[in-house]
C-alpha positions in Angstrom: 57.6 18.8 -63.7 54.7 20.3 -61.9 54.1 18.9 -58.5 51.0 16.9 -58.1 48.0 19.0 -55.9 48.0 16.8 -52.8 44.7 16.7 -49.9 45.4 16.3 -46.3 42.0 15.5 -44.6 43.2 15.8 -40.5 45.5 17.7 -38.6 46.3 16.3 -35.6 49.6 15.8 -33.9 51.0 14.5 -37.0 49.1 15.5 -39.5 49.9 19.2 -38.6 53.8 18.4 -39.0 52.9 16.2 -42.5 51.7 19.3 -44.2 54.0 21.4 -43.2 56.5 19.6 -44.7 54.5 19.1 -47.6 54.3 22.8 -48.4 58.2 23.3 -47.1 58.6 20.5 -50.7 56.2 22.6 -52.9 53.7 20.5 -53.0 50.4 22.2 -54.1 47.7 21.5 -50.8 44.0 21.3 -49.6 43.9 20.6 -45.6 41.2 20.2 -44.1 40.4 19.3 -40.2 37.2 19.0 -38.2 38.2 21.9 -35.6 39.3 24.8 -38.6 41.5 26.8 -36.6 43.8 24.0 -37.4 43.7 24.4 -41.1 43.3 28.3 -40.6 47.3 28.1 -39.4 48.5 27.0 -42.4 46.8 29.2 -45.1 49.9 31.6 -44.6 51.9 29.3 -45.7 50.0 28.6 -49.0 47.5 25.9 -47.9 44.0 26.4 -49.6 41.4 25.7 -46.3 38.8 23.3 -47.4 35.4 23.5 -45.6 34.9 19.7 -46.3 36.7 16.4 -46.9 35.0 16.6 -50.2 36.2 20.1 -51.0 39.8 19.2 -49.9 39.5 16.6 -52.1 38.1 18.1 -55.6 40.9 18.8 -57.8 43.5 17.1 -55.8 46.0 14.1 -57.3 46.3 13.2 -54.2 44.5 12.7 -51.0 46.0 11.7 -47.5 43.9 10.9 -44.5 46.1 11.1 -41.0 42.8 10.3 -38.5 42.2 9.1 -34.8 40.8 5.8 -35.5 38.3 3.7 -37.6 35.1 5.7 -37.0 37.3 9.1 -37.4 37.7 7.7 -41.3 34.6 6.5 -42.4 32.8 10.0 -41.5 35.8 11.9 -43.8 36.0 9.2 -46.3 32.5 7.8 -46.6 30.1 10.1 -44.8 28.0 13.4 -45.7 30.5 16.2 -47.6 33.5 13.1 -47.6 36.1 12.7 -49.5 36.0 9.6 -51.8 32.6 10.7 -53.4 34.3 13.6 -54.4 38.1 12.3 -55.7 39.1 13.4 -58.7 39.3 10.0 -61.6 42.8 9.3 -61.4 43.6 10.4 -57.9 44.8 7.6 -55.5 44.1 7.9 -52.3 46.4 6.9 -49.2 45.0 6.3 -45.9 47.6 7.0 -43.2 45.8 6.6 -39.9 46.3 3.6 -37.9 42.8 1.5 -38.1 42.0 -2.0 -38.5 42.6 -4.4 -41.0 38.5 -5.0 -41.7 37.8 -1.1 -42.3 40.8 -1.2 -44.5 39.2 -3.6 -46.5 35.5 -1.5 -46.4 37.7 1.4 -47.8 39.6 -0.3 -50.3 36.2 -2.0 -51.7 34.5 1.6 -51.6 37.4 3.2 -54.2 37.7 -0.1 -56.1 34.0 0.6 -57.0 34.6 4.2 -58.1 37.6 3.0 -60.0 40.3 4.4 -57.8 43.7 3.2 -56.5 43.9 3.2 -52.7 47.2 2.3 -50.9 46.8 1.8 -46.3 50.3 3.7 -45.1 49.8 4.3 -41.6 52.8 5.9 -39.8 55.6 5.4 -37.0 57.3 8.0 -35.3 55.7 10.7 -33.0 54.9 14.1 -33.2 58.9 15.2 -33.8 59.5 12.6 -36.5 56.3 14.1 -38.3 58.0 17.7 -37.5 61.0 16.9 -39.5 59.8 14.5 -42.2 61.1 11.5 -40.3 58.0 9.2 -40.8 57.9 5.9 -41.9 55.5 4.9 -44.0 54.4 1.1 -44.0 52.1 0.7 -47.3 50.2 -2.5 -48.4 48.7 -2.0 -52.1 49.7 -1.8 -55.3 52.9 -1.3 -56.3 52.3 1.2 -59.5 50.0 3.4 -56.9 52.9 3.4 -54.5 55.2 4.9 -57.3 52.4 7.2 -58.4 52.4 9.0 -54.9 56.2 8.2 -54.2 57.1 12.2 -54.4 54.4 12.7 -52.0 55.1 10.2 -49.0 59.0 10.9 -49.2 58.5 14.5 -48.5 57.2 13.7 -45.1 59.5 10.1 -44.7 62.5 8.8 -43.6 61.4 5.6 -45.0 58.8 3.4 -47.4 58.4 0.5 -47.2 56.3 -1.7 -49.3 54.9 -4.8 -47.5 52.5 -6.3 -50.2 48.4 -6.1 -50.7 46.3 -3.4 -49.0 46.1 -4.1 -45.4 49.4 -5.4 -44.7 50.2 -1.7 -43.3 47.7 -1.9 -41.1 48.5 -5.1 -40.0 52.6 -3.9 -38.9 50.8 -0.8 -37.7 49.1 -3.0 -35.1 51.6 -5.0 -34.2 54.4 -2.5 -34.0 51.9 -0.1 -31.3 51.3 -3.4 -29.7 54.8 -3.9 -28.7 55.4 -0.3 -27.5 52.5 -0.5 -26.1 53.1 -3.5 -24.0 56.4 -1.9 -22.8 54.9 1.2 -21.9 53.0 0.0 -19.5 55.0 -2.6 -18.0 58.2 0.6 -17.6 55.4 2.5 -16.0 54.6 -0.4 -13.5 58.8 -1.2 -13.2 59.3 2.9 -12.6 56.8 2.6 -9.7 58.4 -0.3 -8.3 61.9 1.4 -8.6 60.5 4.3 -6.9 58.2 2.6 -4.2 61.6 0.4 -3.5 64.0 2.6 -1.8 66.2 2.0 -4.7 68.4 5.5 -6.2 66.2 5.8 -9.3 68.6 7.4 -11.5 70.9 5.2 -11.2 68.7 2.0 -11.7 67.1 3.2 -14.5 70.9 3.9 -16.4 71.8 0.2 -15.9 68.3 -0.7 -16.9 68.7 1.6 -20.1 72.2 0.3 -21.1 71.1 -3.7 -20.4 68.9 -6.3 -22.5 65.5 -4.1 -21.6 67.2 -0.8 -22.5 65.7 0.1 -25.9 64.9 4.3 -27.4 61.6 3.7 -26.1 62.5 2.7 -22.6 65.0 5.7 -22.9 62.7 8.7 -24.3 59.4 7.5 -21.9 61.3 7.0 -19.0 62.7 10.6 -19.1 59.1 11.8 -19.6 57.7 9.5 -16.8 60.5 10.7 -13.8 60.1 14.3 -14.8 56.2 14.1 -15.7 56.5 15.8 -18.5 53.0 15.1 -20.5 53.5 16.8 -23.4 51.9 15.0 -26.4 54.0 13.4 -28.8 51.6 10.1 -29.0 48.1 10.0 -27.4 47.5 8.4 -24.4 43.9 7.5 -25.7 45.1 6.6 -29.2 47.4 4.2 -28.1 44.4 2.3 -25.9 42.8 2.4 -28.9 45.9 0.9 -30.8 46.0 -1.8 -28.1 42.5 -2.3 -28.7 42.5 -2.9 -32.6 45.5 -5.3 -32.2 43.8 -7.6 -29.8 41.1 -7.8 -32.4 43.1 -8.0 -35.4 44.8 -10.4 -33.5 42.0 -12.6 -32.7 41.2 -12.8 -36.5 44.4 -14.7 -36.9 43.5 -16.9 -33.7 45.9 -15.5 -31.8 44.8 -14.0 -28.1 47.0 -11.1 -27.3 47.0 -11.2 -23.6 49.5 -9.0 -23.2 48.1 -6.3 -25.0 44.9 -7.2 -22.8 47.2 -6.6 -19.6 48.2 -2.9 -20.6 45.0 -2.0 -22.6 44.0 -2.1 -18.8 46.7 0.1 -18.1 46.1 2.1 -20.4 42.4 2.7 -20.0 42.9 3.2 -16.1 44.8 6.5 -17.1 42.4 7.7 -19.7 39.0 7.3 -16.9 41.2 9.3 -14.7 41.6 12.2 -17.0 45.1 11.5 -18.9 44.0 10.4 -22.0 44.8 13.4 -23.7 47.8 13.3 -22.3 51.1 12.1 -23.7 50.8 7.9 -23.6 53.8 8.5 -21.1 51.1 9.7 -18.2 50.0 6.0 -18.3 52.7 5.4 -14.8 50.2 7.9 -12.9 47.6 5.6 -11.8 50.0 3.3 -11.6 51.9 5.3 -8.9 48.7 5.7 -7.2 47.3 2.5 -6.8 48.0 0.6 -3.4 47.7 -3.1 -3.7 45.9 -3.8 0.0 
């Protein structure tokens, strides 16, 4: 049986790994990226480099986007030369970006108006998981549509969770990133405190990592923070965005995320000081530099 033809829109930190795994699995792939040079890198591996999102979507059975935020997603799907208008009859559309449930509802309505199936399927994991096909997809939408695209998602993932109606994936992803962002911010403050306290930093961190506060995130990011290695696994400015989106989505459920607001303040300080395009672990640098009078 011939493999489905896939269009992938967005080749950033996550999209590049996803594209590589789709090609490795043998899926015919069209790629589009705002910066064409990133797309051209996949031509030698067999991908068709599309001039526009619409060009990528033409002829594709499955159209997947992996973009930065609501605005980028809207432009790629509904803007000039957008993918939605060009999508083939019977294609399944998959939004894998971390975006708001409000935008997901609007995009689903636009897809439905064209008679197309739509899934919201954001991913968890970072650069390393994307590169080795070990992402987790958090999927909202019809089970029939999910089964149709499952082979495509399996080529990029270790886990596919079917969560319920469209929008379920976006909600759980924002909850996930809210919890991660708050932990990263508190870890930054904790390490900065250790460094000023006179404690042996490595001994203190070894104790914390093996105790109740310990987690895979704490272990990985504490190493980056102490070595000051900010090669991007997850962009700092995107965590700031995710905390903003999480706060708005929670407010729609009548809940105020006070910890998200406080964590976002630290991330916004880091963005303002030029760390937005570094790994999110760089959020520690403004904390290290700050002095309370």
